[in-house]
C-alpha positions in Angstrom: 15.3 8.6 -23.9 11.9 8.9 -22.1 11.3 7.0 -19.0 8.5 4.4 -19.5 5.3 5.1 -17.5 5.2 1.5 -16.4 7.7 0.9 -13.6 8.3 -2.8 -14.6 9.6 -1.6 -18.0 12.4 0.4 -16.4 14.5 -2.5 -15.4 15.4 -3.9 -12.0 15.1 -1.9 -8.8 18.5 -1.8 -7.1 19.2 -4.2 -4.3 16.1 -6.3 -4.6 16.4 -10.0 -5.5 15.1 -10.9 -8.9 12.2 -13.0 -7.5 10.9 -9.9 -5.7 11.2 -7.5 -8.6 7.5 -7.9 -9.6 6.4 -7.0 -6.1 8.8 -4.0 -5.9 7.7 -2.8 -9.3 4.1 -3.0 -8.3 4.7 -1.0 -5.1 6.6 1.7 -6.9 3.8 1.8 -9.5 1.2 2.3 -6.8 3.2 5.3 -5.4 3.5 6.9 -8.8 -0.1 6.4 -9.7 -1.6 7.5 -6.3 0.5 10.4 -5.1 -0.1 12.9 -7.9 -3.8 12.2 -7.9 -4.3 12.6 -4.2 -2.1 15.7 -4.0 -4.5 17.6 -6.3 -7.8 16.6 -4.6 -9.7 19.1 -2.5 -10.6 18.0 1.1 -14.2 17.6 -0.1 -13.1 15.3 -2.9 -10.7 13.4 -0.7 -13.4 12.5 1.8 -16.4 12.2 -0.6 -18.3 8.9 -0.4 -20.4 8.6 -3.5 -22.9 5.8 -3.1 -21.5 5.2 0.4 -18.2 3.7 -0.8 -15.0 4.3 1.2 -13.4 7.7 0.5 -10.1 8.1 -1.4 -8.8 9.3 2.0 -9.6 5.9 3.5 -7.7 4.0 0.8 -4.7 6.3 1.2 -4.7 5.7 4.9 -5.3 2.0 4.6 -2.5 1.3 2.1 0.6 1.9 4.2 -1.1 0.3 7.3 -2.1 -2.9 5.4 1.3 -3.0 3.7 3.1 -2.8 7.0 0.9 -5.5 8.6 1.3 -7.9 5.7 5.1 -7.4 5.6 5.2 -7.9 9.4 3.6 -11.3 8.9 6.1 -12.0 6.0 8.9 -11.6 8.6 7.2 -14.2 10.8 6.3 -11.6 13.4 3.0 -10.8 15.2 1.5 -7.3 15.0 2.6 -4.8 17.6 0.2 -2.8 19.8 1.1 0.3 17.6 0.1 -1.6 14.4 -3.2 -2.6 16.1 -3.8 1.1 16.9 -3.2 2.1 13.3 -5.7 -0.5 12.2 -8.2 0.8 14.7 -7.6 4.3 13.4 -8.3 3.2 9.8 -11.7 2.1 11.0 -12.6 5.6 12.2 -10.7 7.5 9.4 -13.9 8.9 7.8 -14.8 10.7 11.1 -11.2 12.0 11.7 -10.4 13.0 8.1 -6.7 13.8 8.2 -5.3 16.2 5.6 -4.0 15.0 2.3 -0.5 16.2 3.4 -0.7 14.0 6.5 -2.0 11.0 4.5 0.6 11.4 1.8 3.4 11.6 4.4 2.4 8.3 6.0 1.8 6.8 2.5 5.3 7.8 1.3 7.0 6.6 4.5 5.1 3.3 4.4 6.0 2.6 0.8 9.6 3.6 1.2 9.8 1.3 4.2 8.4 -1.5 2.2 10.9 -1.1 -0.6 13.7 -0.9 2.0 12.4 -4.2 3.6 12.3 -5.9 0.2 16.1 -5.1 -0.1 16.7 -7.2 3.0 14.7 -10.3 2.1 17.0 -13.2 1.3 15.7 -15.3 -1.6 16.2 -18.5 0.5 13.5 -17.3 2.9 10.7 -17.0 0.3 9.3 -20.5 0.8 9.3 -20.3 4.7 5.9 -20.9 6.1 4.2 -17.9 7.8 1.0 -17.4 9.7 -1.5 -14.6 9.1 -3.6 -13.0 11.8 -5.2 -14.3 14.9 -6.5 -17.3 13.1 -2.9 -18.1 12.1 -3.8 -18.8 8.5 -1.1 -20.4 6.4 1.1 -18.5 3.9 4.7 -18.1 3.0 7.1 -15.2 3.0 6.7 -14.9 -0.8 2.9 -15.3 -0.6 2.6 -12.4 1.9 5.0 -10.2 -0.1 3.1 -10.9 -3.3 -0.3 -10.3 -1.6 1.0 -7.0 -0.1 1.8 -5.8 -3.6 -1.4 -7.1 -5.2 -3.5 -5.7 -2.4 -1.8 -2.3 -2.8 -2.5 -2.4 -6.5 -6.2 -3.1 -6.0 -6.5 -0.1 -3.7 -4.6 2.0 -6.1 -7.1 1.1 -8.8 -9.9 2.1 -6.5 -8.2 5.4 -5.8 -7.7 6.2 -9.5 -11.3 5.4 -10.3 -12.8 7.1 -7.3 -10.6 10.2 -7.9 -12.1 10.5 -11.4 -15.6 10.1 -10.1 -15.3 12.7 -7.3 -13.6 15.2 -9.7 -16.5 14.8 -12.1 -19.0 15.4 -9.3 -17.4 18.7 -8.4 
């Protein structure tokens, strides 16, 4: 039997509560959609900015950082100094241009960490109120986990589209 291309059609991901399966499926789908594309881009394609948009490399760097920050809030914690440094690094990523290998290593680690975290989330904690950012905007554990998956999916779509554009330009 062939494995379905869509992660959500493969059944539950082991150890994750049923209510978080959609988020887990989305995160695994992002990994599977992004990694093979980025691994085959040249450095020029990885950092191309057609029309001034953010490069593929930015999105690949931003994804694990944003995922980590959102899931930190979902635990009811504040961002650490290290997380704030990562965020600052994302803002200057176009100037630094790390290699695809470095980006993908951080990407893989971030997404594996997110799935590991989802395995620890107790279903009873999903409705707990949480605060987001310095403004302490209201959310819940579930809201933050869902947004982390949705946000990651949006950036994956940008990576897929932009990868096709920069390949066509080459």
